[in-house]
C-alpha positions in Angstrom: -67.7 51.4 -55.8 -68.3 50.8 -59.6 -68.4 47.3 -60.8 -65.8 45.9 -63.3 -66.6 46.6 -67.1 -67.8 43.1 -67.8 -70.4 43.4 -65.1 -72.1 46.6 -66.4 -74.1 45.2 -69.3 -76.0 42.5 -67.4 -76.6 41.3 -64.1 -75.2 38.0 -62.7 -77.4 35.1 -63.8 -78.1 31.9 -62.3 -75.7 30.0 -64.7 -72.2 31.3 -65.4 -71.8 32.2 -69.1 -68.8 33.2 -71.1 -69.1 36.7 -72.5 -68.3 37.3 -76.2 -64.7 38.4 -76.7 -64.0 37.8 -72.9 -60.4 36.5 -72.4 -60.7 36.1 -68.6 -61.6 32.5 -68.5 -62.5 31.0 -65.0 -59.4 29.5 -63.3 -59.5 26.5 -60.9 -58.4 26.9 -57.4 -55.2 24.9 -58.1 -54.5 27.1 -61.1 -54.9 30.4 -59.2 -52.8 28.8 -56.3 -50.1 27.9 -58.7 -50.1 31.4 -60.3 -49.8 33.0 -56.9 -47.0 30.6 -55.9 -45.0 31.5 -59.0 -45.7 35.2 -58.6 -44.7 35.2 -54.9 -41.5 33.0 -55.5 -40.5 35.2 -58.6 -41.0 38.4 -56.6 -39.6 37.3 -53.3 -37.1 34.6 -54.3 -34.5 35.9 -52.0 -35.4 37.8 -48.7 -33.9 38.5 -45.4 -36.4 38.9 -42.5 -35.6 40.1 -39.0 -38.0 39.0 -36.3 -38.5 37.3 -33.0 -38.9 33.5 -32.9 -42.3 32.2 -31.7 -43.8 28.8 -31.6 -40.5 27.1 -32.3 -41.1 23.3 -32.9 -38.9 20.5 -34.1 -40.8 17.7 -35.8 -39.9 14.0 -35.6 -38.7 14.2 -39.3 -36.1 16.8 -38.3 -37.9 19.8 -40.0 -38.4 23.0 -37.9 -41.5 25.1 -37.9 -41.7 28.5 -36.3 -43.0 32.0 -36.7 -41.2 35.3 -37.0 -43.0 38.2 -35.5 -42.7 41.8 -34.6 -45.1 44.2 -32.9 -47.6 44.3 -35.8 -47.3 41.1 -37.9 -46.2 37.5 -38.0 -44.8 35.3 -40.7 -44.9 31.6 -40.7 -41.6 29.9 -41.6 -40.2 26.4 -42.1 -36.6 25.1 -42.1 -36.0 21.7 -43.7 -33.9 19.1 -41.8 -30.7 19.6 -43.8 -30.7 23.3 -43.1 -31.7 22.8 -39.4 -28.7 20.4 -38.9 -26.3 23.2 -40.0 -27.5 25.7 -37.4 -24.7 27.1 -35.2 -27.0 27.7 -32.2 -30.1 26.3 -30.7 -33.1 28.4 -31.7 -35.7 29.1 -29.1 -38.8 31.4 -28.5 -38.0 35.0 -27.9 -34.7 35.1 -29.7 -34.4 37.8 -32.3 -33.0 36.5 -35.6 -32.3 37.3 -39.2 -33.6 34.6 -41.5 -32.5 34.4 -45.1 -34.6 32.4 -47.6 -37.6 32.7 -50.0 -41.3 33.2 -49.8 -43.6 30.6 -51.0 -47.3 29.7 -50.7 -48.8 26.7 -49.2 -52.0 25.9 -51.3 -53.3 23.4 -48.7 -54.0 26.2 -46.3 -54.1 29.2 -48.6 -51.2 31.0 -46.8 -47.7 31.9 -47.4 -44.5 31.1 -45.5 -40.8 31.7 -45.5 -38.5 28.8 -46.4 -35.5 29.5 -44.3 -32.2 28.6 -45.9 -30.0 30.4 -43.2 -30.7 31.8 -39.8 -28.5 34.0 -37.6 -28.8 35.7 -34.4 -29.8 39.4 -34.9 -26.7 41.0 -33.5 -24.5 40.5 -30.5 -27.1 41.9 -28.2 -29.5 39.2 -29.1 -26.9 36.6 -28.6 -26.1 38.0 -25.1 -29.7 37.9 -24.2 -29.9 34.3 -25.4 -26.9 33.5 -23.3 -28.4 35.3 -20.2 -31.6 33.3 -20.6 -29.8 29.9 -21.0 -27.6 30.7 -18.0 -30.7 31.4 -15.8 -32.4 28.3 -17.0 -29.3 26.1 -16.2 -28.9 27.8 -12.8 -32.4 27.0 -12.0 -31.8 23.3 -12.7 -28.7 23.4 -10.4 -26.1 22.6 -13.0 -23.9 25.5 -11.7 -24.4 24.8 -8.0 -21.3 25.0 -5.9 -22.0 21.7 -4.1 -21.6 19.9 -7.5 -18.0 21.1 -7.8 -15.4 18.4 -7.2 -11.8 18.9 -6.0 -9.2 18.4 -8.7 -6.7 15.5 -8.1 -3.3 16.5 -6.6 -1.3 14.7 -9.1 -3.2 13.0 -12.0 -1.5 10.2 -13.8 -3.4 10.7 -17.0 -5.0 13.9 -18.4 -7.6 14.0 -21.1 -7.7 17.2 -23.3 -10.7 18.1 -25.5 -9.5 20.6 -28.1 -8.4 21.0 -31.7 -5.4 18.9 -32.5 -3.9 21.5 -34.8 -4.2 24.7 -32.9 -1.7 26.4 -30.6 -3.8 25.4 -27.6 -2.7 21.8 -27.4 0.9 22.8 -27.9 0.8 25.3 -25.1 -0.8 22.7 -22.8 1.8 20.0 -23.6 4.7 22.4 -23.3 3.4 23.6 -19.9 2.8 20.1 -18.6 6.3 19.0 -19.7 7.9 22.0 -17.8 5.9 21.4 -14.6 5.3 17.7 -14.3 5.3 15.4 -17.3 2.2 13.1 -17.2 0.3 11.0 -19.8 -1.9 13.1 -22.1 -4.9 11.8 -24.2 -6.1 14.3 -26.8 -9.6 14.0 -28.1 -9.6 15.9 -31.3 -12.7 18.1 -32.0 -13.9 21.2 -33.8 -13.9 24.1 -31.5 -15.9 26.5 -33.7 -18.6 26.4 -36.4 -21.1 23.8 -37.4 -21.0 20.5 -35.4 -18.5 21.9 -32.9 -20.9 21.6 -29.9 -21.9 18.0 -30.7 -18.3 16.9 -31.1 -17.2 18.6 -27.7 -20.1 17.1 -25.9 -19.4 13.6 -27.5 -15.7 13.9 -26.4 -16.5 14.8 -22.8 -19.1 11.9 -22.6 -16.5 9.6 -24.2 -13.9 10.3 -21.6 -16.4 9.9 -18.8 -17.6 6.5 -20.2 -14.1 5.0 -20.3 -13.6 2.1 -17.9 -10.9 2.0 -15.5 -8.2 -0.6 -16.2 -9.0 -0.8 -19.9 -6.4 -0.8 -22.8 -6.6 2.9 -22.8 -6.0 4.5 -19.4 -9.0 6.5 -18.1 -8.1 10.1 -17.4 -8.0 11.4 -13.9 -8.7 14.9 -15.1 -10.1 16.4 -18.3 -9.4 19.8 -19.8 -11.8 21.4 -22.3 -9.7 24.1 -24.0 -10.0 26.6 -26.8 -8.2 29.9 -27.6 -9.8 33.3 -27.5 -12.4 34.7 -29.9 -15.6 36.6 -30.1 -18.8 35.5 -28.5 -19.8 34.0 -31.8 -16.5 32.1 -32.1 -17.0 30.7 -28.6 -20.7 30.0 -28.9 -20.3 26.2 -29.2 -19.2 26.2 -25.5 -22.5 27.8 -24.6 -24.7 25.2 -26.2 -26.9 23.1 -24.0 -25.3 19.7 -25.2 -21.8 20.9 -24.0 -23.1 22.3 -20.7 -25.0 19.2 -19.8 -22.1 16.9 -20.9 -19.6 18.8 -18.7 -22.0 18.8 -15.7 -22.7 15.1 -16.0 -19.1 14.0 -16.5 -17.8 11.7 -13.7 -14.2 13.0 -14.1 -13.2 16.4 -12.6 -13.2 19.0 -15.5 -11.2 22.2 -16.0 -12.8 24.6 -18.5 -10.2 26.8 -20.3 -12.1 28.5 -23.1 -11.1 31.7 -24.4 -9.0 34.4 -22.7 -9.3 35.7 -19.2 -12.1 38.1 -20.1 -14.1 35.5 -22.0 -16.8 33.6 -20.1 -18.9 30.7 -21.4 -21.5 28.5 -19.8 -19.1 25.6 -20.0 -17.0 27.6 -17.4 -19.9 27.5 -14.9 -20.6 23.8 -15.4 -17.0 22.8 -15.0 -15.4 22.0 -11.6 -12.8 24.7 -12.2 -12.4 27.6 -14.6 -9.0 28.5 -16.0 -8.4 31.9 -17.5 -6.3 30.4 -20.3 -5.3 26.9 -21.5 -1.8 27.5 -20.1 -3.3 28.3 -16.7 -5.4 25.1 -17.0 -2.1 23.0 -17.3 -0.7 24.9 -14.3 -3.8 24.0 -12.3 -3.7 20.3 -13.4 -0.3 19.4 -12.1 2.1 20.8 -9.4 5.7 21.7 -10.2 7.9 18.7 -9.9 11.0 20.5 -8.7 8.9 22.1 -6.0 7.7 18.8 -4.8 11.3 17.5 -4.8 12.4 20.4 -2.7 9.5 20.0 -0.4 10.1 16.3 0.1 13.7 17.1 0.8 12.7 19.7 3.3 10.3 17.3 5.0 13.0 14.7 5.1 15.4 17.1 6.8 12.6 18.1 9.3 11.9 14.4 10.0 15.6 13.7 10.6 15.8 16.7 12.9 12.7 15.5 14.7 14.1 12.2 15.2 17.5 13.4 16.4 16.1 16.3 18.6 14.9 14.0 21.4 18.3 12.3 21.4 20.2 15.6 21.5 18.0 16.8 24.3 18.5 13.6 26.2 22.2 13.9 25.9 22.0 17.5 27.1 19.9 16.6 30.1 22.2 13.6 30.9 25.3 15.9 30.8 23.5 18.4 33.1 22.5 15.7 35.6 26.0 14.2 35.5 27.6 17.4 36.3 25.4 17.6 39.5 26.3 14.2 40.6 29.2 13.8 43.2 32.5 12.5 42.2 32.9 8.6 42.4 35.7 8.9 44.9 33.5 11.0 47.2 30.7 8.4 47.0 33.1 5.5 47.8 35.2 7.1 50.5 32.8 6.6 53.3 32.2 3.0 52.4 36.0 2.3 52.0 36.6 3.8 55.4 33.8 1.7 56.9 35.3 -1.4 55.2 38.6 -0.7 56.8 37.0 -0.4 60.2 35.1 -3.6 59.8 38.3 -5.4 58.6 40.0 -4.3 61.7 37.2 -5.2 64.0 37.1 -8.7 62.3 40.8 -9.2 62.8 40.6 -8.4 66.5 37.5 -10.5 67.0 39.1 -13.4 65.3 42.2 -13.2 67.5 40.0 -12.9 70.7 37.9 -15.9 69.6 41.0 -18.0 69.0 42.4 -17.2 72.4 39.1 -18.1 74.1 38.9 -21.5 72.1 42.6 -22.2 73.1 41.8 -21.6 76.8 38.7 -23.8 76.6 40.6 -26.6 74.9 43.3 -26.4 77.6 40.7 -26.5 80.3 38.8 -29.5 78.8 42.0 -31.4 77.9 43.0 -31.3 81.5 40.0 -33.4 82.4 40.8 -36.0 79.8 42.9 -39.3 80.7 43.7 -42.6 79.0 42.2 -44.9 81.7 39.0 -42.8 81.8 38.6 -43.2 78.0 39.3 -47.0 78.2 36.7 -47.4 81.0 34.1 -45.6 79.0 34.9 -47.8 75.9 34.5 -50.9 78.0 31.1 -49.8 79.3 29.9 -49.0 75.8 31.1 -52.4 74.5 29.2 -54.2 77.3 26.0 -52.4 76.4 26.4 -53.3 72.8 27.0 -57.1 73.7 23.8 -57.0 75.8 21.9 -55.5 72.8 23.2 -58.3 70.5 22.1 -61.0 72.9 18.8 -59.5 73.2 18.4 -59.4 69.4 19.4 -63.1 69.1 16.9 -64.0 71.7 14.1 -62.2 70.0 14.8 -63.5 66.5 11.7 -65.4 65.3 13.8 -67.8 63.3 15.8 -68.8 66.4 13.2 -71.3 67.5 13.1 -73.0 64.2 15.8 -75.4 65.3 13.5 -76.7 68.0 10.9 -77.9 65.4 8.9 -74.7 65.0 7.8 -73.2 61.6 7.2 -69.5 60.8 4.3 -68.9 58.2 4.4 -65.8 55.9 2.1 -64.7 53.1 3.5 -64.0 49.6 4.3 -60.4 50.7 6.6 -61.7 53.4 4.2 -60.7 56.3 4.3 -63.1 59.3 0.8 -64.8 59.9 0.0 -65.5 63.5 -3.7 -66.6 63.3 -5.6 -69.4 61.4 -7.9 -66.8 59.9 -5.1 -64.8 58.4 -3.6 -68.0 56.9 -6.9 -69.2 55.4 -7.4 -65.8 53.6 -4.0 -66.0 51.8 -3.8 -67.6 48.3 -0.4 -69.3 49.1 1.9 -69.6 52.2 5.6 -69.7 52.8 6.7 -72.0 55.5 10.1 -71.1 57.0 12.1 -74.0 58.4 15.5 -74.1 59.9 17.0 -75.3 56.7 14.9 -73.3 54.2 11.5 -72.2 53.0 8.6 -74.2 51.6 5.9 -72.6 49.4 2.5 -74.2 49.8 -0.9 -73.4 48.2 -4.1 -73.1 50.1 -6.1 -74.6 47.1 -6.7 -78.3 46.1 -3.3 -78.8 44.4 -0.5 -78.1 46.9 2.4 -76.3 45.6 5.9 -77.7 46.0 9.1 -75.7 46.0 12.6 -76.7 46.6 13.8 -75.8 50.0 15.8 -72.7 50.1 19.0 -73.0 52.2 19.3 -70.7 55.0 22.4 -68.5 54.8 25.1 -69.6 57.2 25.5 -67.7 60.4 28.9 -65.9 60.8 31.3 -67.7 63.2 31.0 -66.7 66.9 34.6 -65.5 67.0 33.8 -62.8 64.4 33.7 -59.3 65.8 30.4 -58.7 63.8 28.8 -61.9 65.4 29.6 -60.6 68.9 28.0 -57.3 68.1 24.8 -58.9 66.8 
């Protein structure tokens, strides 16, 4: 290899010297770096590069650093914070993308890099591959596990809807709810496509979940995340990690109604129930009011029948048993006949007894006479007079007329011994003409004599008896 022309005349010396007529002055490192930077930026001011993301990293400042590579080379790239915030998807290693921007150099490390101003997934195939990887990752975390699914409330009082407030979706949902069973609907307006849609949908779901029960705004019993149909790119916001995690973590049962029946998003797997369309989500949310009214009416009729059926069966059984019972006349005939027989026997027995009593009376009355009765009366009177004389002779107060005194205690018991009299607190002395109360203590008690009731005259019939 021959040397450049200005190296042919003399060999390199120890000290650098400027050759006469030489216009290639020595440049500083900064000068040559600046020249390279201008050259690269002028030549490659707008490029589109297709490659696979590698080494993706988001700095604390919000800037994104990555490499784009293929099977033979790699290219460093940077995306400033403002551009990174406008991405419609979450970049990750292994994803093939098309990056649009400009090439520039970085003098600090003497290399070049791509400043990305826009980045898109390289075709629908790459987007589907990203979707499959994310689905596998979320399944491994258990976000789509069947045991996480909750039953929907049978009749929610309030339904929260996360969707666009201006699209046909919300009108279809409200119309279907009004037809089936009108309930309160809270709409959280969000973007359903494009930049920031995923963040708004996730924030709306978390907002409904964080609402307190009994607050000024009623907390929904059910949440519907809805969007109309579209391409996989249009529905990509509902495949984002933020939306999937918000739906999986929501404390309220959720129905995912994104796209048409053939569309599937990761939000569908994270929700408690997937609806093929937003209208179908409204049908899942509430029952048909008229069907409930008919069902209640049918249950009421069945209840009435169930209550009346035992009564009807009882009546039928009673009628069947009553038919097998004998006639009342047949039951009473033997007893009536027996009563007639007993009545006849009683009448005959009463007559016979009367005849016997009459005969006995005639037999006894024959032995009765007036002299016999008078004699028996005289005998009884003599016995009674004897008992009266004996009573008078045995009267303890009869001897009081001969100077005797009868002593009793305050209870009226007659005292016959000195010991009994000394033990009494006071004594009553019974004389012929009355009583005298005396005390056994130092001060004798005096009492007015109580006159003795006069005896009945001797000619009184009562006196003779006593």
